[in-house]
Every structure is written in C-alpha cells, then in structure tokens.
N, C-alpha and C positions, 0 to 999 in steps of 0.2 A: 204311412209317412211319405205320400209320394209315389213309393214303389210297392204299394199293397194293391191287389186287384180286387176290388170291390165296387159296390153300388152306393153311391152318396144320396142321402136324403136330405136336402137342404129346407130350411124352416120357411114357412109361408109369409109372405109378406102381409102386415097388416093386424097380425094377431100378437096376443101377449104371450110371452113365453115363461113358463111355469115349471121349476123344478120339483120333483118330488122325493128326491134323495140326493145327498151331497155328491155321491159318486157320478152323478149326471150334470155337474156344475165343474167349469173352468173359469177361474177369474184372472185376466190377463191385463197387466198394464202396460201400455206403450211408453216408452222413453226416448227421447231424442232432442237434439236443439231445435230452436226455431226454424221453420222451413226445411226440416229433414224429411217430411211427408207422412208425419204420422196420421194426420186426419184423413188424408187422401187415402191412405192404406186401410184406415177403418172402413171407409165407405166403399173401397174394393172389396174387402171381406164380406161387407153386408150385401152387395150386390151378388157376389158368388154364392154366399149362403142362402139366398133368396128372401132376405131380408126388405130389400126394395127391388122395384121392377124395372129401375132404368139407372145408368150410370151416372155418377154425378153427386150431388149432395144427398145426405140422409133426408127421407121425405119430408115434406112440410118445412123445408128449409132449416134442418136441424140445429141442434145446440152444438153438434160436433164441429169445431173449428179451431184452429191453431193460430199463434200469436206470431205469425210470420213476419209481420212488418209493424213495426212500432208506430209508425204514423198512423195507421190504421186501427188502432188498439180499441178505439170505442165501438168499432163494428166487429170486433173479433172476440171469441170467447177467451177469457182468462182464468176459467176454471175447469177442475175436473169433469170430465163428461162421460157417460155410461153409454154404450151402445150394445145390447144383447142380441146375439145371433144364435142360430142353431145349426149343428152340422152332426149328421149320424147319430140323432137322438140326444146330443150333449148340447148343453145350454153354454155359450161361451160369453161371458160378461166382458166385453173390451172397454177399458178405462183409459180413454185418451187423456193425455195431460198436457198442459201448457209447456211450450219448449223454452220460454223466456225465463230468466233466471230469478226475476222479481217474484215470480209465482211458483217457487220452489215448494211453499208450503202445499199448494194442491198436487204437486208431485208426490210429495212424502205421503199425503192422504191416500193417493193411489196406490203407493207402494204398501201402505198398512192394509188396503181393502183386497189386495191381489195375493196370488198364490206362485205366480211367476210373472217375468218381465219379458217383453220384446223391445229389444234396443234397436231403433230404427236409425240407420246411418244413410246418408246422401251419398251416392257415387260421385258426385260432383263437389261435395264440400268436405267429405271425409269426417273425422272423429275430432271433436273437439274437447277441450280440457274438462269443462263441467260434465260431459257425458262420461268421461273415465272415472271421475269422482263418485258419480251416481253407481257405475258398475262396481267401484269399490265397496260402496254402502251395501249393495246387494250381496257381495261376495261375503262380506262381514257377517251377515246374517244366513248365508247359505240358500239364498233366493234362486230358484233355477232360472235360466236366461237363454235365449236365442238371439240371433241377430239377424236383421232384416236390411238388406241393401235396397234403395229405392233410386229413383231419377236415372234409370237405366238408359232413358231416351237422350239424355245429354250428350252432345257432340263429342264431349272427351272421357265420357263413361267407361271405365274399366273395371268389369266385375272381378276379374282375376287379381287385378293389383289392389283393388279396394279389400278383397278378402285376406290378402296378405297383410295389408295395413290393420285390419281388425284383429287379426292373430296376434301381430305385435302389440296393439294398444290394450287388448283384454286378456291375452293370454298369459301374461306374467312369465312365471317360471316354467309354464306348460303350453307353450304354443300349439301343440298337438292336440290340446282339448278344444281347440277353436277351429274348425274344419268345416269346408262346404259339404253339404250333400247332394249338389247338382252342379254341373258345369253348364254355361250358356251355350245354346243353339242359336247361331247368328244367321240372319238373312243376307242377302245380297248388298253390297256397299253401295251407299247414296252418293250423290254428286259432290258431298263433301268428304268422302271418303270413309265415312263412319257406318259400321255395318251393324244394324239394329239388332238387340237379342228378341228373337222371335219364339224361343222354346227352351227347354231344359233337358238336361240329359242326366238320368239317375245313377249315381256313381255305384249303388248297389245292385240296382236291377238292370243296369245297362240299358234301359228302355229311353225312347224318346217321347217327350210331352210337347207337342207342337201347340202353340197358342196363336199362330198366326190368323187363323180365321176366326178369332174372337171366342172360341170355344176350344177347350183342350182336346187335342187328338193323341191318344196313346198308341204307339206303335212299336213292333221289333225291328230295330235298324239294320240295313244292310251294312257290310264292312264299309263302303264307301261312305256312309252316311254318319257313322260313328266317329266323333273326333279321337284323338289320343288321349284315353282318360286313365291309362293303366297307372301311372305313377300316382294321381291324385286318388284313384280307387284303392291302391294298396296302402297308402298313408292313411285314408278314412278308415280302412279295416282294422289296421294296426291301432288307430287312436281308439276305436270302439273297443277292441278286444282289451286293450289296456285298462279300460274302466269296467271290464266285464267282472260281474260277482264269482264267475266261475274261472278260479285260478289256474286251471290246467289248460284253458282255451289257447293262451299265448303259445305256449309249449308245443301244442298240438299244431297250432297254424305255422309256426315257424319249422316245424318237422314235416310240413308239405301238405297238411291235412286241409281239404276244401271245407270252409266253414259254410254251413247253409245260410241263405240270405234271410230267412225267417229268424234264425237265431241272432243274427246280427242286428236285425230291426228290434227285436226284443231287448237285447243288451242295450242298444242305442236308447231306446225308450226310457229303460230305467235310469241310465246314466244321466238322460236329460233331466228326468224326473227328481233326481237326488242332487242337482246341481253339480255334476261331476264332469259332463261334457256340454259344449255350447256350440251347436250347430249354426251354420251361415247358410241363410237362404236368400233368393232375390225375389222382388216382387214388384208389378208395376200395375196401374189402373187399367181398367178396361176402355177400350175405345168406344165412341158413341155406337150404340146398338149392339155392342158385343156384350155377352153373357158373363164372360169371366176375365180377370185381369191376369197378366202372366205371373205365375207362381203363386196365385191364391189358394189353389185347391191344395198344393203342397203346404202351404204354411197352416191351413186349417186341419190338416192331418197330422202336422207336428202338434198343434195346439191340443187336439182331442185325444192323440195316442202318446204323447211324449211329455207333456205339462202335467203336473200332479193335481190329483183332486184334492178337494179343502181338507179331506182325512189327514193329508200329509203335511199340512200347514201347522207348524207348531202354535199351541194356543198362547196369547200373551198371558202373562201373568194376572190372575184374576185372585182379589181378596174380597171379604166380606167388608162391611163400610167401617169396622173397627181396626181394620188391618190384618185380621187372622186371614192367613192363605187358604185358597180353596183349590182342591184339585178336581179338575172336571175332565170328562173324556173329550177329545177332540171331535167335533162336529157331531154331537149326539144330539139327533132332531127330538129325542124324547127326555133330554136332560134339562137342567136348569136354563131358562133363558138368559143369554148373554149376547148383546148386540152392541154396536158402536156407531155413532155418527160420524161419517168420514166426509160429509159436506153438507153445509146448511144454504139454502137460497130461498128467495122470496119470488112467488109467483103473483102476479097482480090480480088472479081470479081465485086462487085457492089458498094465498097466504104463504107461510112459510112452508117448505117441503125439504125433508131431511132426507138424505141418501144414506142408508144404513147397511152395513155388513153384519149378518147374523153369524155368530161365531158358535152357539150353542143352543138347543131348543128350536122352537118354531113360533114365529112371530104370526099374528092375525089381526086382520081389522078388529076395531073397537075394544082391543084388549087395553086393560089398565097396566102399566109399566112404571116401575121405578127409574127416575132418572137422576143419576149420580153425576156430580160435577167432576170437572177435570184439573182442578187447582191452578188455574191461569187467572187468578184474580189480580196479580200482578200486571196483567195487560187488560185490565178493564172489564174482564169476563166474570160471571157470577159462578160461585160454588153452588151446585145444585144437589139438592136432597129432597126431591119432591115426587108426588105420583102425577102422572098423565095419562089421558086417555088416547090411544092411538086412533088416528082417523083411518080414511082409506089407503090401502096399499096398492101400489101400480107399479109398472115396471116403465121407465121413462125411454121414449124413442124420438128423437127430434124433438119438435115442439109438443108432442103428445104424451099423455100419461094414460098408459093401458092398464086397466084394473087386473088385479090378481087376487085369489082368494087367500094366499098364505106365502109365507117365505121360510124355506127351511134352512137349517144350520149349513153354512158354506155359501148361501147366495146373498145376493145385493138385491135391495128394493127401495123405491120412494116411500116414504111416509108422510102423509099429510097431517097438519095441525098440531104438530107437537110445538107448542108455543114457547116453551121453557128450555127445551133440549138445544144445545149448541154443539157445533163441530168438536168432537174429542170426547163428548158425553157417553157414559155407558148406560143401556137400558137393559132392564132385567126385571124380574117378577117381584111385584109388590110384597109379596110373602116372603121373598128371599132376595133381598137387594144385595147387589154385588157391584164392585167396582173394577174396571179394567185398568191395566197399566197404560198409561197415555203414551203415545208416540212422541218422538223428539221434534220439537217445532223449531224451526230457525228463529234467531233473536233478531227483531227488526231494530235497524240502527241507523236509519234515516230519519230526521225528525221533520214534520210538517206542522207548523204552528197555524192555527186557523181561528177566525171569528165569524160570528154571524154576521151576514150581510146586512140585515135589517132586523127592527123589533120583531116582525112576523116570523123571520128565520130562527131568531133566537128563542122564540118558543118552543119550535119543532127540532133545535138542534139535538138537545140530548137524547130525545127518543131516536133521532135518526143515527146518531152516534153509537147508542147501543146496540141497535139492530146491524148497524155495520160491523161491529167488532165480534157480534154473535156469529156471523156468517164467516169471519175470516180470523182464525186463531193466530195468523201470524201478525196481525196487527194489534199494537198495544196502544190503549188511550190513556193519556196522562192529563191531569189537572194539576198543574205546577203551582205548588203553594209559594213559591218564591218569586216567580215571573208573574204569576196570576195569567198564565197562557192556558189554552187548550192545544195539546199537542197529539198529533197522531204519529206514532213511529211505524214507519214503513219498511220494506226490504229495499226499495229502489225507486227512481223516478216514476218509471211506469206504474209501479203498485201505488204510489200515491196519486198519480193522475186518474186511476180507475177507482181510487177511494172517492176523489171528489166528484168523478161523473156519477157513480152511484148515489152519493148524497144528493145530487142536483137533481137527477132524471128519476131515481127509484124512490127517493124519500121526500123529494120536493124542498131540499134544504140549499139554499145559496149562501155559500161562505166565502170569505175572502182568505187568501194566504198571506199572511205577516212574516217579518223576519223573525227567525227562532232567536230567543233570547237565552242567554247562559246565565246560571245563577252564580253571580259574583258576591264577594264579602269584602267588608273593609276591616282594617286594623291599624293600630296604632304603631308608627316605626319606632318611637321613642317615649320615654315617659314624660307626662305633661300634668300640669295642674289647671284646673278651672274654678270660677266662683260662680255660683248661680244666685242672682238677687232678683226676687220677684216681690216688689212692694209696691201696693196700690192702695189710694185713699179715695173713694168717691162717694162719701157719704154712707151712714150705716156701718156694717161690718167691712173691714178692708181685707187685704189680702197681704201677708207678711210672711216670707220665708227667705232664708238665706242659708246657704250650703256651700262648703268649700270641700273639693275632692281632689284625688291624685290618681291619675290613670297609668298603668304600665302594661307593656305587652306581655304575653304569655306565649307559650308554644302552641303550635297549631293543634286544634282540636279540643281547646281547653274551655272554649265557649266564653260566657260572661260571668265572672267571679265578683261578687260584692262583699266587701269588709267593712265593718263599723270599727272605727277608731275613735270616736267621739268621746271626751272626757268631760266631766263636770256639768254634764247634763245641758250642754250647749244647744243641742237639738233634742228636745223631748223624746223619750223613748216611744212614744206612740206614732211619732212622725218619721223615725228612721225607716220602716218599711215603705212609707210613701216616697221616699228620697230615692229608694231602690226600685220602686215602681217606676217612678219617673225616668230614670236612667235606663231601665230595660227598656221601655217604651220609645225613648229616643234612639236606643241602639238598633231596635228593630227596623226603624225609619232609616237609619244611616246618619252619618255626619259628614259626609264629602260629597258622594255621587247619588246618594240615595240607596245603597245596598245595606245589608244588615251589618252591623258590627260585630265582630266576634273576636275571641282571644284576647281579652283583656282582663285586667284586675282593677276595678273600681274602688277606691278606698275615702270612705267618708271620714274628713279629719275635724271639721268644726262647722259651725253655723250658729245663727241666731234665730230667736223665733219670739213671738207677742204672745201674752196671755190671752188677748181677744182674737186678735185678726189672723193668727196662724191656723192652717188648716190642713187637712190630708191633700186637697187639691193644689194649694199653694206650694207644698213642699215637693209634690210630683213635678210642678212647673219648674222650681227651682232646680231640682236634680236634671232635669232635661237640660236647662239653660247651661248648667255648669260643665256637662258633658259636652256640649257644642263649644263653648268656650275653651275647653280642653284641647278639643280637635282642632280649632283654629291656631293653636300655639305650636303645631307640630305638624309632621309630615304624616300623611295617611296613605297607607299601603292598600292598593287595591287587591284584592285575592281572587284568583280565577281557579276552577277546578281543575284538576289534573287526573286524566284517566290512566289506568293499567291496560294497555292494549297487546293482546297476542294475536299474531298474524301466521297463519298457516299457508305456506306458500311453495309453489314450485322451485327447485334449486335454480333454474335459469331466471327467475325473477328476484332473488334475494338480494342483489346488489341494487336493483332499481327500487325496490321497497325499502329498504335501508335509508337509501339516499333521500327519498319522498319524504320519510319519516323525520329524518333531520332537518329537511327544508320546513318542516311543520313545527319546529322548536322541540322536537322530541329527542329523549334520551333513551338510546337502545341499551337495554339491560344485558342482553344475552341472546344466543341462538343456540338451539340443539336440532339434531337430526331426528325426523319424526317419520319412519318407515323408509321406504325407498324413493328417493327423489324429492322429498318433502322437508321444509325446514320451518321450524316454529321461531319466529322472532318475538321476543318480549321487548316492549318498551313503555316508557311513560311519556305521554302527550297531553298538552293542554287541551281542554274540550273544546276551546274556540277554535283550534285547527282541525278537528276532526267532524265537523257538523255534515260534510258530504264526503265523509272519508269512504261510506258504502259505495258510492257512485265512483269515486276516484281509484279506488283499489281493483274494482272490476276491470276498469279500462286498462290499469297499468298491468294487471296479470291476464288479460284476456279472459275473464271469467273464472279462472282456476283457483283464485285465493279467496280465504274467507278470515274473518277475524273476530274477536269478542272484546269487550271492553267492561270495565268495571270502575267504578268511582274509587280514587286513592286518596285524595286530600285536596285542600286549597293551598295555594302557595302564591307568594307575591308576583304580581304581573310586570313585565318589563316597562320600564317608566315611560317610554314614547308611546306604548301602546294603551297604558292607564291614562295619559294625558288625553289621547283621542277619546277614550271612553267618557271621561270627564265633561270634555267639549260636548259631546253628543248628549251629556245629561243636562247640559245647560248650566252647569257649576264648576268655576275654576277656582278651587280654594288656594 
C-alpha cells in the first residue's frame, strides 16, 4: 500500500482482462461532484497500470468522460462507464460515475455494482453537500471507502488543509478514522509562490516516493530531506491500532512497544476492507511523456491490498419468482447464476448492450438465461418474465468491446443482444429463475411534456420512448389520461435535455416540448337546478326528451352520484339510465373550462317523454343539456390538485425552504429533526406551484436537499387564478 517493497506487474494495453476467480477482482466506484477529476484520475490509473500507452484519454477516444460543464453536455458522457485495469494480477473494474446531480441514477447503479468507493475531492473546490450525502449512503450500508484529493496543481491547493476538511466532512464522530497515509513532498516555489507537489512521503515506511521525473523513484531519505512527520505518523498509527482486531495492540503500543510496519499495514488493510478506516491519498495525472501520475501507484496498491474482494460484498436479497427467500453463498462461481443489469445502452452496430454484475455462478456466451423484471411498471418499464439467449460477452474499454469467454461471480461484463432485459433486471438460470432485490431509484419529479414534431415522428415516437426508458430507470413515462399529454418525468433540466438529445440523435425522433398541464377538476359551489329539453321534429321519427335535475356539491373525493326521484313514470324507467349516461358524459367533458366535473350529486326529479319520438339518444342529450343549464345558474369552482410534499434539507437551509414553500401557496404542516443537521419539512402545496420544484430546490439548497411528493386531493383554486385559467380556455362563464 505504497509502503510495500515489491515488483509491480501492470496489465498490457490492448488485451481483454478476464478473471478466473472472485478473489482476483476489485470493483471500485468513483464518486465526486462534477469537475472533481474522476475521469482524469481513471485515465491516470489506466496509464500507470499499462492499460493505455500514453497520457490523456482512454484509447480510441474512450467513453470515460465526466459531466464537467453543463453547456457541453451533449459532447460529454452522462452514463456510468467501466474501465478495467490490471495491477499485480488483480483485475480492477473502475466505475466512473457522472458528477452532476441529474444523473444520480447512474451513480446508484455504480454503487450497486461496486464493492468499495473512491471519493474524489478537488483540492481547489472542496467537499460539496451532495458528496456528503453519498458518503452517508455508503456509510449506511457499510461500504468501504477511501478519499483521493486531486487538482494539486491549482495555485491555492493545500493538501494538508484539504485533508483536514475531509476529516471534518467525512469523519463524523470519529475524525481519527479519516487520516492521510502520505504527506506531500514539494518542489521549489514558482514565481507565484506556489510550491508544487512532486512526491509523497510514506508515514508508515518513512520513505520518499519522488514523481518529479514522471516515474516513481523510491528512496531512503536523509535527515535533511525528511519533513517533520512525527505528529502525523503517530496519529496514523494510533488510528490504525484503534481499529485493529488485536485488542492488546493499543496497550502494548502505549506501553512503548514498537509495532512492526508490516503488522500496521495488515491491520490497515483489514480496517479499510471492512469499512472502519478511510485513508486519504493524493493523486495527479501524468505529464506528457510520463509513465506515471503522482500517487497512482499508491492508489492502485490501496485498491488491490485494502479494498475488499467480492466475497466480502453482502449478497442482495434473492428470492424465487414466487417470493420464497433463497440463501446463496456469496460469489460462488459454481452456484446458481444470479446477475444483474446495472446499465443498458444502445450501440449503433451491435444494438443493445447490457453491463452486468455477476453475483453468483458463471455467465457464458450463448447461454440461455431467465430475465426477471424489476417492478418499475409505474415508470413505463416492463415487468419481465422471459427467457433470452445471451449474445457475445466482452469487456468494454473506451469505444472498444474486447471479447471474453466468461464472467465469474464478482466480475462485470458487457452482454450483447439482450433485447428484453432492462436496467435493474435479474439474469438467472432458466431452470432455476430467481429475482434479486432491486436498488433504490430516485423518483423523477420534473415533468417534460412532449409531442411528435410531425406525422413521421409520431409513428416512431412510441418505440423511441420505450427504448429510452429501458436504458434509464430513473425516467418515468406517463400517458396522462386527463390532459392527453405524453410526459417524461426527469430528475432535472440536464436529464431532460439528454433525453431529448437521445430521442433526436439515437432514435431519430423529433419532438416538441409543450407546456405541462396539470389535471384540474370542476365542481358546483352551490345547489342548482337545470332543465334539459331536446325536442326536434323533422319528418319521420322525431326526438323528444325533457328532464329536470337538481345538482348539489358533495365532499371532495365523492365523484359523481346520480339519484332517481322521478314519480309517476314522468320519465319511463328504460330512459332513466339514458339520462344518467348523458349527465356523466357531460361531466367528463366539463361544464365551465373543459375540465371533468366531480363531487356532485345529480338528482333526476321530473321529465316528459313521447310514446314514439323518445329514445335513448334523446334522453342522453337532454341529461347533458340539463347539467349545462344548472352550471350556468351557479358558480363553478375550479379544483386544483394538491400534493403532500416532504423536503429533507440541511438545518442551514430550513428557513429559506419554508419561506419558498409559503411563496408557492404551500401550507407547512410540521418539521422534525432527522439525524444530525437535517430537518424534514412536511407541507401541502398546489401542484401548479411545484412543476419546477426539483430544479428550484436544488438551487436553493446548493444541491443538498431532496423531496418527495404524493397526490393528496383536489381543492378549490383561488378565484383570480381560476379566472385566468378560464380565460386561457376561452370560456368565461
């Protein structure tokens, strides 16, 4: 782990990496905000490990890219990307995640597929609130973590200060569990007074690792070369011993016993692997022509020596298709096949490509597997229960797909031609179909109403949308029956823009974005009466139907209630259902602004019929006319949907969020403390006011808050807003 004396064997560039056993695999997800340097770090590690031959992008213009600048999003990757490298015989699957909040679904997929996380923190930007939230998520499931500080070349970069900030941000109640393994070795000051970091000093080994020549040089320092590391070294040793499984070690150390460095490294690796100690390292990309970037060897040693094998990853809950629990051994290569699709993408040449994490068994090409659905039918996804034949297996690297012969439990692999499998689906043996518990997906809360640009696009829209949501389980497709709109629910504006770009460029569908309409309702404010008279005579059979009704408002949620109080057969019994049918048909169309009428009782009191000219159609028309006349004689309320909103926000933003909710006509119902420094705000807010709340809340809380919403009820809209809606509908009653 940077302090070991050994010969490293990097993987050769250009060949596919295959693991034959789970113990030789490490799955690592890189986490950090946009611009923190995750992608650059992946490329630096690939260079040091020999996966590429030159500094810069992963070869062939690779797919490893970060969402650094939102204005360039169409040229940047916004998906989870895999780069496999090899170090000392260990295959390391580096999962690069987008840093922008709109693509948190890709981040969660990376967390699901990984066994450990590298939190990448920029020395110039620090730790943001969203990165803290992901750290807490990892802590909740006990995922091992380490911290990598990047952008050391920045003029004001201070590695020691940033290490302290990381300890405060991530250490919680135990800052001594977040400690550096190395201190910076600085070169001479430049004209700007900044002394660049040119090497590292191992706190345990007290050796110098000089990267100033572009390749690491290890040396035993002289007394004048070694900076003052005693305090930091003692603190690191005490932090390691505090997490040691040897309970006698601390007493022996405090008693003056010198602890062997090899013992400390072993205890450190065990503490990191079980998520009890979180080392801080530094890394920088290699300069042009250099073979290694600063700190990359140390980081690869940490990953191979300190991060857990897939054996140590708890298996998600697995059941048979009928829900019966199944107990499986973790990472049993000979056990039942259980794999999961963590990403779905479309390749213009090979079609759909699925990135799969194998949790049990061994996956091979041309194998027939059972695809079990993930229960996201509310988002426009299918629930699957089908058999499919696996196509070719490959290992992605940049734009290349390098063929492999198999994928053992614990490994990741790309699978071609799974035409029915979607992200989150389980792959298992067709003889023993199983279902893996799905991971938690963020709820998309920003609506994007779209319509086909032309008739040709209309024909392709349905297929394009189905393929789009198959790739992205964080997107929800809604065909709104009330507003007759097609709505894509997204996580934010950038997410929406990428969806439109994919529809246009990948699936050849041009769509227009239209204003999102909220499902309004109408109801009677007061009791009213109406008379429907439909009498026509034009030769032959005429039309004759008269009915008299009374309409009265009911409590919210009552719907339409129809009551028959006709006496004396004024309306023949066979035509009373016709009146009701006409009333309900008119109610569905609305009586004021064209929105469905609800929460009224319609009572049929009287009427007249003709022995020859009365008919079902005539009384339907009369019932509709009677309802319209009743509506014309009273005030009609427009009802708007109200949502129950729960906002989880840091205490420092509570006042601003509550003020903002009040400005949206919201009613705050209460607040409660949720953990340290977090508050849950519960409120009721009209849905008219929260169409863009996903965007606005992110801005208001600097990306640290999240919210949930659920329909509560419809209630009367303020008169001035209702009048404006009526004017827009072109109807002023």
